[in-house]
N, C-alpha and C positions, 0 to 999 in steps of 0.2 A: 389542645391533647387531644386524644383517645379516649373517650369517654366510657369507661367498663362499669356495668349497672353488678349492683348488690342486690338482690332482692330473696323476698324470702321466697319459699317453696311453691307455689305454686298448689292450688287448694283445688282439689276434684268435682268441686263445682262452677261452672263458667269459668274457668283459668284465672279467677283472681286469685290475688295474695290471700295466703293464711300465715297463723302466728306458725312458728316455728317450736315446735314443742321443747327444743330444748331453751329455746329463749334466748337463741343467738341469731341477728340480723346476719350476721357474717361468719363465717366458721375460717375463712382462708381470703385474706386479698393478697395476690403478688401484683405487684406494680412497682417502677422508677422510685417510688417513695420507700424513703428507710424503714429499716426494720431489724434492728440488731438482735445477731445470735444468739447473744445473752437470755435476751429475754424468752424467744422460744425453745432455747434448750437444746438446739445444731449448730454441728459445727461446719458455719458457712456465713458467708455474707457476701450482698452484693456491694463490692468493692468501687470506690473511684477510683476513674481509669490510667491514671497516672500515677498511682500509689503502689507499680508493681514490685515487690523486691525489698522496700524501706521497712517494712515493721511486720510486725505477727498482730497486731491489734486487729481487730476488723473496722472494715472503712464504711458503714451502715447509709451509704451516698452514693447514689449515683444518677450523674448528671448528665450521662449520655453526650460528650462532647465530644472533645480534641481525638482523644485514644483510642475509640470506640471502635475501631476497626482491625487496631495493631494487636487488641487484646481478644475480636473475636467476640463482641460482645453483640447479642444481640437486637440491641437499640442500632448497633451501627450496620450490622451486616445483614442486617434481615430474614435470617434465618430462625428458624422455629426455637424459640427458646429452652425445648426439652433438646433438641441436639447441641444446643449451645454447653448444653448444662453437661452432658456427657461428654462433653471433650475438655470441659474446665478442667480437670485433671491433670494434662497434657500440656495445656498451654501453661500452666506455671504448676508443673514439676519440680523444678526449680526453686520453688520459692513456698514458704509457708503461710504466703497471704492468700483469703481470699478463699475460695474453693478448693482447698489441697486437697481434697478426699474424694474419689471417685463412688464412695458411698454416699456419699451428703450428697451429691450432685443426684443420683438415683433417688436418693428419696426426695429430695424437694420436686423430681419431676413425676414422681409414684403421687404425691400430695397434689400437688396440682391438676392431676388427672383426678383423681378421688373425689376433689373439691368443685369437678364440672369446671374450672374457670380456662376461658378461652383467651387466649393469648393470639394478638393479632402481631403477623408478622407482612415483610413487605414493606412497600414506600409506605411512610408516614401522611395519611391523610386527613387531619384533625379537626373535628367543628366544636362550638359551644358547646358546654356540658350540660343543657339542659334544654340541648335541639328540639324540638317537637314538645316543649312543654314551658315553651317559657313566652311568656305574655305578651314582652316588648319587643319581643323578634319581628325581624323585617320577613324573614321564612323560615322555613325548616332546612337546615341545611343535611339531615342528615342524608335521604335519599340522591342529593346530588353524590353528598361522599362514597354513596354504594355504588352507584355508576362509574364513579372515575377508578374507585380501586377494580371493579370487575372490566371497567375498558384498559386498565394497567395490564391485569391477569392475563386477560384471553389477547392482548397484542401479540401478531406475528410479524416478524420474530420481537422475541423477548428485548424488552427494552434495558438497554444497558445505562443503569441510572446511578448517581450516586448515594453514598449506605445510607451518610443524613441528611437526604433530599428534604424538605417537607412543606406539602403543600394542605396550606390554610383554607376550608369554605366555612366562610364567616358569615350567620346567617343573621348576626344581631342580637340584639336582647338584653336582659342583666348584664349576663356574664359573656357578655362578646369577645371576641378574638382579635380584635382592629388591635392593640400593642402588641400583638404576637410575631414575630422576624420570621416570612417565612422566604422559599425560595418563587413559588408560587400560589397566590395568592386570592381568591373570588369572595367579592364582599355584595353582599345584597344591599343593593339600595332602590330606592324608590325612584321612576325617571317616569313622565310620562303619564301617572294615571297607574302604571302597571312595574311592578318587582321585575328587576333585570340584575345580572349578573356582573361586576366590572372586575373583570382579569388584569393582573399587575403580578410582577417581576421584581424580587427583591427588597425586602422592606416590608412594615407594618404597613396598616391601611393605609399612614397618610406620608411615609415613606418610598412605597413601593413605586414604578415606572407602571401605569397603566397603556396598554394595549389594545384593551377588547371593553367592548362595553353590551353581553349580549344577553337575550334570554334563556333558560333554564335547557331547553330542547337544542340551543346553539353548543353552549358548554364543554359539556363533554368533548367535542370532537376539537376546540379550540384547546381546552388543557392540550389533548393529546399529540395535537400539532408542536405544539413547546417543548413538550416532552420527547417529541422524536425528533425534534433541534438542541435539545440538550445530548439525546445517544447522538448521534452526529459530531457530535462536539466532544465526544469521550465520557468515560463512566466514572470521571471525578469532576463533569461540570458540574456548576451551582445555577441559581439564579442569577447570577449578576454577573457569568460570563458571556449570557446572550441577552442581555438586556440593552443594548447596544445593537441588538442584531434586528432587534423587533421594531418596525414604527412602531412611536407612540401614539397613543390613547391625544387628539384633540379635545380635552373636555372644556374647552370654550364652546365647543359646537356643541358638548354633551352632556351637562351637567349634572350631577348627580349628588346628591347628599347623602353622605359618609354618615355612618353611627356614630355614636359619643362610644367614648369608652367602658371599662366595662366597672360595674358597685365595686366596692370590697366586700370579698368572701367573706365576711366574717360578722358574725350578729344575726338578726332577725333580717331577713330580707323578705318582702311581701311581691308574690308573684298573682298579681289578681286577688282572685278570694282566696287564695292559701299564702301558707306561709313557707320559707324555707330556712333552716335555719344553717352556715354557715363556719365553719370552723377550721380555722388556720394550725398547719402547724407551729411550733415553735422550732426556729430555725431548720426548719424542713425536714424532721427525721421526727420518727415517736418510735417505740418500742413497741413490739409484737403484745404483750402481757395488755399495756393501756389500750394498744386498738381492741382485744377480744375484751375489757371491761366496758369500756365506751359501746363497742355494738349491742354488748347482753342487755345493757341497763338501757338503749337505744331501743330495743326489739319489746321491752316490756314496755318502753313509755309508747308504743305503738309507731316508731316507722316503719316507711312500708321499702324505701328508697336509698340509698350511698351515694351519691356518685364523686367521681374526683375532679377535680376543677384547677385553673391557673393559681399561681401565688401559693403552691404550696395547700391546697385547700380542701376537703370536704364540705358537700352539702347536703343537708337530710333534709327529706324529702317524707311528707305525709303526717308528721308529727300535728295532732291537735292542738290548736293555738293552746288550752290550757295545760298542756304540757313541756310546751317547750321552755320555759324556766328552768321546770324542771333537767330538763334535759341540757341547757346549758350550763347549768352549777354540775351534773357528771359530767363532761366534757372540762369545764373549771378544774375538776380536782385530776383529769388527767393529764395533767399540762397544756391543753388545746387554747388558743386564743380564740376567744368570744366575743368580743366587743370591738366596734368599729372603730374604738377612741383607746384602745390599746397601746400604748409607747412601743412596744413591741412591733407593730403594724408597719411602722417606719423602717424597719430594722431587717437588710437582708445579710444572712449570716451563711458561711458553711461550717461543717460540724466540726472544722479546727480541729487542735493538737487534741489528741488519746482520742480519735476517729479517722481523721487522716492523717498517711503518712508521711505527705507533703505539705500537710499545715505548721507552720511556725507561729500559731498565736493562738488563744483560748479563746474564742468568740464570742460562748457563749457567758465565760466571765467580764469580757469589755464589754458587751451588750445591758448586763445588769450597771456596772458601772456608767454606764451613759445615762440608764435610767433613770439612776440616783442622783448621780451628780448634776447635769445637765440635762433635765427636763424638756426644757425649752426649746433644744435641738429636736426632739423627737414631738413632734408636734400634728404629725399628719402631712406636712405637707410635702418632704422630700422623703427619699430614702436615703440611710446611710446605710451604705455596703462596709461590711467586716470581714475581711477574708484572708484565710490562713494561708493564702500565697497568691502569686503573681499571676496565676492562670482566669482567678476571678471568676469561680462556676457560678457560684452560688447570683449573681448580677454581671453579666456579661456585661451590656451597656453601661454609656457614663451615669455617675451617680454627682449627687450636688457633693459629698463628701466619701470620700472609702480612706478608710484603713486596712492597709496591707503588712502582713505579717512576714518576714526576714529573717535568715540568721543574725544581721546587724540589729535589730531589731524593729521600726516601725516605718511602714511610708507613708507618708499624708498625703492624697490625692484631693484637687480642689474640680470639680466637674471634669472627671475622669475617670478611665476605668483605673483595676487594682494592678494592670501592669506596665501603666504608664509612666512617664517620668512624677519624680517624688516634688513634691512642693516643699515639701518638709522630711527629713530623716530626724526621728528622735527613739529615744528607748521607751523600753515601755514602763519603766518607772516615771520617765520625764512624764510622759503620756496624761498617767494617774497623776501626777503633780498639775497638769495642764486643768485639769478638768472644770473644776471650780472656777479659772481663768475664763475656760471656752464657757459655760452659761452666762459668766459675768458680760463676756463681748459681745455676746449673741442680745443681750438682756441693753448694751451699750448702744450698738450698732444698726438694730432695729426700729425701724420708723414706725410711726401710728400705723396699725391695721398691717404690716408689713408681717410674712412672716419667716419661719425660720429660713428654707427657702429663698426666698428674696435677700435673706443678709448674708449666708455666703456668698450667692452670687455676688452681690454688690461689694461685700466686705470682708470678703473670706480671710482675704490676705491678713489681715490687717486685725482679724480677732483669735486668729491663731498665732499672729507675732508676741499677743500680750505675755509677760513673764506671769507666772505666779505669786 
């Protein structure tokens, strides 16, 4: 994901950060992290893209997925967000959903400008959140990412690329992007005593098709050549569409060790001699009032930066070690996940009913029921996906257990996605009654030393076949 820095105002002396006299580390934060309109008191919300025209409730969730081009969302079109905001009242004039009023759009645009928040547009080129600061990184990805952005912007003729095309420049480190699925990715690897960039198409660091292993000086030209091929295939082409057209790299001849997956971005993570406090957003969303209270408190405790991170997380930098416990308590009071062993780390859930017009499941209620009645399921070994509908926005990849809400009830999918065929169709009431049996079934079918993920993989059908 693109990293947005939220810093204190620069001090007059040698440009170093100084304390904001208002006590706020952050005055405004705009991203695709949901912020409810009620908390801010403004008549707008960034809606879930498939929710057009079906509910007047704000949907504080922006997943930037399948319908981005259809609704003209900036994450899909690459246009400047202020231009998009100015046109939202026209694209939704037949609905009271989302940004329904031109005044509200103009107000948000003005607030963004006044806060000095820079919104990136164009093709997404993503780097790890601590690029350049991560003591465990193989290489600083930020410089190469900037070169790629510049090359795309300056290319003549302009490249016609898919609106949601994603390029990942993964330098490794604690919060690396090895698990991110991209159309085109560059992963820093150590090979023969030097750092090289492994270029691959369509997938994460382990599933993408490798096509080149080059040094940084050659990387940009290789990326542009691949983008030109995408351009030639048509503006809707994605990495998977050209993967078979490009000769694969024979990694047997050029072995390269890929970085391990990222750490859990919750709790205190040591980054060399300093500490990073990771805060995850429960259910991937937060209210503006909670965010403002958190930032005011963090500023008072000495935090200097907040960076957005994958898995709906905020990384707080600059806190003195002695202030970290107080900062964690403050974040917990505002509803953030502050511990790596919190059961909610195992739950991936969309906002659900009441927040998304497509939602047919109260995902928050169900998550609470799972935590209280089937805690062995949330042992951290796997993701339990709770989806309000079959789109599966919160977790598009397969999960060991997915519970999907439908008009007819719930669909239970083992080792699959929200839209896959159900292994079991059940009503919400029946699922509630099944939870004690689910807890018992995991205990009975799990062998010594096995995790919940292993038990579901080996005996999931038997576990869910148990009657309460």
